[in-house]
N, C-alpha and C positions, 0 to 999 in steps of 0.2 A: 873284275868288270874290267874290260878293254876300252880304251878311249874311245873307240866308234862308237859303244853303247851309252858314252855320258852325255845327257843332254843338260844344257845350262839353261836354267829356270831363273827369268829375272821377275819381281814383281814390287812395286811399293803400294804403302797406303799414305793417304793424308788426310790432313784435316786443317781447314782454313782457319785462321783467328777468331774466338768468337766474335760474332757483328758484322764480318766481313763474308760478302758475297763472291769473294776470289780469292784463289790460293797464290800465296808471295814465292812458295817455293815452286822448282819447276822439275819434273825429273823425264827426262827424254831418254829412247833406245834406239837401237840400229842393231841389225845383224846382217851380215855382210858373206853372203851363201859362198861366194867363188873365192873368200880367203879362210874362211870356218870361223870367223871373229866374232866376238859379242860386246857390244860398247854399251855400257849404260852411264847416264850424266845426272847428278844431281846438284840444284843450284839454288841459292837462297838469294832473293833479293832484300835491298834495304827497305827497312819499314814495311808496310804491311799493304794490302789492297791491290789495285791497279797497277801504283807506281812499281810497286814491287816486283807483281806480275810481270810487268814488262821487262824490269831487269833482268831476273830468272830466267826469263824465256827467250831472250836474246842470248845471254852467257852460254845458257844449256845448249840452243841449236848451234852456237860459233864452236863450242868446245866438241860436241860431237862430229861436225864437220871437219875439224882440225885434228882432232884423232883419227878420223878414218883415214886422212890423207897422210898420216903421219909427220904432223907440220911439227918443229921443235917446239918443246915445252915453252920454254920461255917468251918466243916469238908468239907464241900464240895466246899466252894468258897477257902478251902489252896488246896484243891486237885486240883482243877481248875489253879490256881496260880502257882502251882508247876509244871504243866505237860507245863505249854505253853513255846512255845520258846523262846529264848530271842534276841533280835533286835541288830543287829552287832555293829549299829549305837548308837544308844543311851543306850546301855548296861542295856535294862528294856526290861521286858514282861510284857504286860500289855492289858488288854481287861475290858471294863467295862460292864455290864448287870442287865435288869431286868426281871425277872419273875414273872407270873401271873399263878396262881394254884386256879380253881374254882372248888367247888364240889357242887354236884347235890341239895346240901338244899339251895345255894345260900353263902354259906360261901367261902369267898376268901382269900388268903395272895398273899401280895407281896413283893417280894424280892427286895431290889435296891441296886448297888453296883456303884457309879459316873454317872449313866444316870440322864437326867434331872426328876425332880419328876412324879410323876403318877398323872394324874387330874381325879375325879370320876365326872362325869354330870349325875346330878338325879335332875326328873322336870326341865331342863332347867337352873339348877343353879348349878354353882362349890360346891362340898362339901368341908368342912374343914377336911383332914384326920389327924387322930393321928398316930403315930407313934413309934417305939422300935428302938433304935441305938446299934449295935452290933460289935464286932470286933475280928480279932484272936491276940491272945499275939505276932504270927508270922507276922503278918503282919499288925501291930497295926495304918499304916497310910491309910488301906482302910477299910473305914468305912463303914457298911452296914445297910442299913434301912428298917425295915421289919411292914407291914402294915396286920393288921386283920380287916377285914370289911367283914359284911353282905350286900351281893348287892341282890336287888330287879328288879322286871320285868321292864324294861323300862330303867335301868341303863347303863351307858357307861362309860368305863375305855378308856382313851387316854394315851398313853406312846409314846415316841420319844427318839431319838438317839440324840447329841447337834447339831448335821448337821442342825436341824430344828429351836431349841432354840438360834443358834447362825446366824442365816442368817441374812446377812447383817452386819454384826460386823465390825466395822471400817469404814463404808462407812460415808458420810456427814448427812446422813438421819438418821441412827440407828449406833449410835457410838458404843452403847452396844450392839447390835443384835437386832434381834425380842425378845428374850427372853419368858421363858414359860409364862409371862403375857398376851404378843403378841398374841401367840399360844392360850393360853385358851379363849381370848378375841372371840378370830376371830370362834372359834368351837363352843362357846356358841351363837356368833349370826347366825351360820348354823345350829345348832340344833333348835335355834327360828323360823328361816323361814321354816324348815322343820322337824316337831318334830320325823318324822319316817323315817329320812335320814338312811341309809343303813351303815355299818360299812365299806364298801368300798369304797361308794361314798364318806362318810366324811374323810377317810384316803386321798383318792383323793384328797380332796379339802384342807386339810392342808398341804399336799408336795405343792401343785400346788402353794398356797398363798406365803407359805414358798420362793418359788424359784423366787417370786414377788420380794421380799425384798433384791436378791441379784443383783448387777451390771450386766446389762445385761442379766439376770437371767439365769447366769451360776452356779451352786453348785459349793461353793468354800471346801466344805465339804460334805461325804458322807451323804445323808439323808434317814432316817425311819420316818415315822408315822405311828403308829399301834393302830388300835381301836377293843375295844370288847363292841359289843351290845347285852343285853339279852331281847328277844322280843317273840314276838307269829311267830312261824315259818312260812316263805312263801313257799308256796306248789307249784309243778309241777308234772303233769301226762304227760308220754311219750306213747305215742302207735305208735307200729312200727311191721310188718308183720301180715300177715294174720292169724288167730287161725286154729290149725292143723285139726280140726272137724267142718266143714262151719256151722254146725248145731249149733254151739258157738257164730256164729257172731252177735246176737243180745246181747248178755250176753257182747261181748269184747265191742261191740260200747257204752254200756251203762255205761261200766267204766270209759269212759270218760266223757258221758253227763252227769251223777251224781255226777262228783269230784267239788271239792270245791276248787279252786285254777286256776293256770295257766293249758293252755291245748296245746298240740304238738303233731301230729301225723308227722311221717316219712314215707314215704312210697306210692306211686300211688296207689296199691292195698289196703294198711289199708283207706286210706281215702275215697276211694268207696263204702269200706263196711260201714262205718261211716257215710257218705252221703248217704248212701241206705236205712240202720237199722232205722236213727234218721230223715230220710226225710230231708235231707240239701244239699244244692247247692256246688259244686265245681265250684270257679275261679279263669281263672290264673290273675297272677299278673303281671301287664303291668309297673308299676313305682315302683321307690324305691330300696334297697337292696335285695327285695326279688326277681329281675329278674337274679339273679345267678352269678358267676363270674368266670373264671377258668374252671376247670373241673366241679362245681357246678350246677345241674342243676337248674332252677329257682322255686322259692315257688308257693303256690297258695293260695287263700283265702277260708275261711269257717264263717259264722256266728258262733259266739261262740267258736270259736277257736282261739287262738294268734297266733300259725304259724303252716302253712302245708307244711311239705318239700318231697322231693325224699328221698328214705330209704338208704340204705349201703352205697353211696359214699359221701353223708351230714354227715353220723353220723361216718365214718373213717376219715374225715377232722376234725368234731369236736372231735374226740380224739385227732387228735395231736396237734390241737390248745391247747386245755387242757394239753397236756404234755408237750407242750413247754412252755419255759419261757419268750419268747418275746408274747407282745401285737399284737394280730392281727393288722395289716392294711387295710387286704381288706374286702370288703363290701358283702355279700352274704348270703343265706341261712344259712352256717354252722357259720357263726359269730354272724348270730342271735342267734343260737342255745344257742352257746357258752355264750353269754350275757345273756340268760335267765339261764341257768347254774349257773352262778355265782351268778345270783340275787334271787335265789333259796336257801332254805335251808333243804328242804324235799323233794325229787325227786323220783319218784314210775312209774319204767318201767313196762309197759303191753306188753309182748312179744308174738307174736303167732311164732308158732313151723313149722308153713307148709314151707318148703324148696322152695325156688325159683330155678328153673333150671338156669337160666339166671346167677346165681354166683357160678356156679360149672364150668363155662369155664375156663381151666386151661390156657389161653390167656389173662384171665385178670388180673390186678397188684396184686400180692402177697398179699400186705396188704387189699385186698377186702375180708375180713375173712366173714363166715357165720355171720347172724345177731346177735345169742347171742355171741358169741364171742365181738364182737365188744361193745354189750352193757355191758359185762361182765369188761371191758379194760376203758370204762367209767366209770363206778362203782367205779372200783379202784382209779382212780385219782381222782374223787371229793372227795372218803372218806379218802385217806391217804395223797392228797396234799391240799384239800379245807375245809377238816372236812366237809363236807357233809353229809347228812341221806341220804341213797337211799334202796328202797326197790323195788324187783321185783316180776312178777307174770306171770307166760305162760301159755299160751292158747293152 
């Protein structure tokens, strides 16, 4: 695999401390397209709830900014610690952080302050990492670890808050908690079972396993499991809307037929064009989540196509799901499309420019925007929130 074929997948799974409405850990990401860099920050604020959330969000935001601007590590740490509000109860300001900065040539730097040590998984094994310790003269009790490494295609970086490694702490079975050893062994076991497991799936499994260590599976502390995975991109194409000129129907359909990756069609007219031009059959979906739910029309089936849905309503609902911080519980074509987006790295939208007169009815919901605006909205959240690569062609 060449360096150009490598995609940096970044995902994190979180759980609030039991009884808290907000997470005291913060996880932030940034992709710098002009430099080809990917930056991820995990911060754990002192305590729990709102105060911890403020501390961790401030820390993660500043760490992201200073890393992107290549500020000196010690100087950045001093500014962060100076800026944190002081807890009125404990009379200290405190937040840990882990910063991962990956460059396009595979070079990576990890900066760690008081979080559990990062794990590099390569060829199914944990790599022994060397690091340098630095500290500020003004905060000499806070030691910063700096790892410099070269990452290869297939590598995974795993980093967590101490809510993961201390899961089960003090219980009869795990007096000292799950610890980094337990987390690493579990992660290696999962990679061994599925060498191509995604960062998203692995982070979810680590979080779920940590929760199993807790009495009654209730998180005693805020928990975050983050995974970065360098791998071949998982590609998806979305066709939606008929071409502006019907003479381009064949070219439009072949964009889907010739694509190497997952294939999705959104829109009944779009599906009919593809079926006609590629001589395929559309079949109604009578079982499973494809039957629809709520206001979402049911999906259909077509050989060689992963998902066939209605158009604007489904796309609008999918945009809402992506923008929300809640994991959807409903089962319908919009949630199916949501899952496909999250499991993809590079997404190509092929958008027809012909206006559907049904969508200009002023009595329809205000959120029922024309197709290209919905696609733009989805692309924005995929790129900014989920660090996906997106492209668009208009017919």
